N, C-alpha and C positions, 0 to 999 in steps of 0.2 A: 871701888869697894875694897876693903881690906881683906887680907887672906882669911881672917877669922870669920868674916861675914859673907864670904863668897857663896857658900852653900845655901844659907837660909835668908840672907839679907839682913838689914838693920832697920832702925826707925825711919831713916831717910828713904830707903828703897821701898818701904811699906807705903809711905806717902806718895811716892812716884807711881807705885803700882795701883793705888787707889785712884789717883788722877787718871792714869791710863785706862782703867776700867770704866770710868765715867765717860771717856771719849771713845770707847770701843777700840782701844789701841793695845798694842803689845809692848812689853818691856823685857829686857834681858839683864840679869845681874852679871857683872863681869869684873874681874880684878886684873888690872894691868900688870901687877906684880906677878901674879900666877901665870898669866899669859907669857910674860917675859921669861920666867923660869922654865916653862914648858918648851919655849923656842930654843933654849940652850941644851935641852936633853936630846941626845942622838938616838937613843933606843926608845922606840914607842912603848915598850913594856915598862920602862922606867917612868915615862910620862903617865901611863895608866895607873901605876902604883902611887905616884905622887898625887894625882887627882883623887884617887880613892881615899888616901889618908886625909884629904881635906873635905871628904864627903861629897865629892863631885863625880858625875858619871862621864862627862866629856868636857873638852876645853870650851871656854867662853866663845871663841871664834866660831866653833861648830854651832853653838846655840844661836849666834847672830845670823849665820848663814841660813840655818833652818827656819828661823823666824822670818827672815826676809823672803825666802822662797815661798813660805806659806802665805805671807802677806801679798805677794805678787802673783799667787796662784800658779807657781811653777813646779816642774818636776824634771828629772833627769833620766835619759836613756843612754846606753852605751853601744859603741861599735867596737868589736875586738878583732884584730887581725894578727898576723904572725909578727909584725914589726911594731904595731901601735895599738894602743887602747885609747879610745877617746870618749869623753862625756859630752852629751849634747843637751842643752836646756830647751824645754818645750813647755807650753802652757798645759795645765791639767785639762783633760777633756780633749786632747789632740788625738786624732785618728791616724792610722798608719801612713797614709799619703802625706799628711802634714808633717809628721815626724821625719819621713824620708826627705821632704823638702828642706828641712833644716840643714841637711848635708849638701844638697844641690837641687836647684829647681828642676833639673831634668829628672831626678829621682821621683819627684812628686808627679810631674807631668806623665811619665811613662811607668808609673807604679804598677806592678803585677801582684806581688805578694811580699810578705815579710817572714823571715824565719826568726822566731822569738824563743829566747830562753830567759827564765826569771833569774835575777841576780842570785837569789838563794840557791836555786838548782845549780847554777854555774859553779858556785863555790862548793856546794855539797858534793858534786860529782866530778870535781877536778877539772873543769873547763868544758869546752864544746864537745869534744869526743865522748867524754863520760856522760854528759847530758844527753847526747844522741843515743848512746847505748842504753840508757835508762828511760828512753821515751819521753824526755823532757823538752826536746826541741819540737816546736809545733809551727805549722804554716798558718799564717793569718792573712786575711784579705783587707779590702778597703774599709770595712766597717769595724776593724779592730781598734779598740780604745786603749792607747798605751798606758801602762802602769809604771809608776816610779821604779827605776832600777832595771827595767827590761833591757836585755841585750839583744840587739837586732842586726840582721843582715838582710838587705833589701834586694829584691829581684825587680828589674825594670827594663823597659825597652823604649828607646827614643826614636 
């Protein structure tokens, strides 16, 4: 797609979109030129302004990833430590023990509970300590259905 058509599409993307709709499929409009330009920008704020000037909210790569995740019925949760933050991919509808099992099978087998903070609360309150102070860290059991963006710390016994 050209830069001028990346936000709204053109006659060709309209035809592809119509075909995708008849097949109950998804499509993403993307401009390789825009993606290349974004990859060269070092400051995320510059990239955001560049996209905004073109009438776009996010890079095409983000839209492809989100579309793929939705198509595959996937979501992400995070583990956060002092040295490392990690994202884990799970199926939507996963319960706490299954999410723990993505890290290690022993975590699923010996699951006791999960400490959960929503991503929004984690950001709003400046991390784990702020979230705890504001009562946003909660303990969840085996029947907890994970939400996209949850931050988890698992308690287990093997």
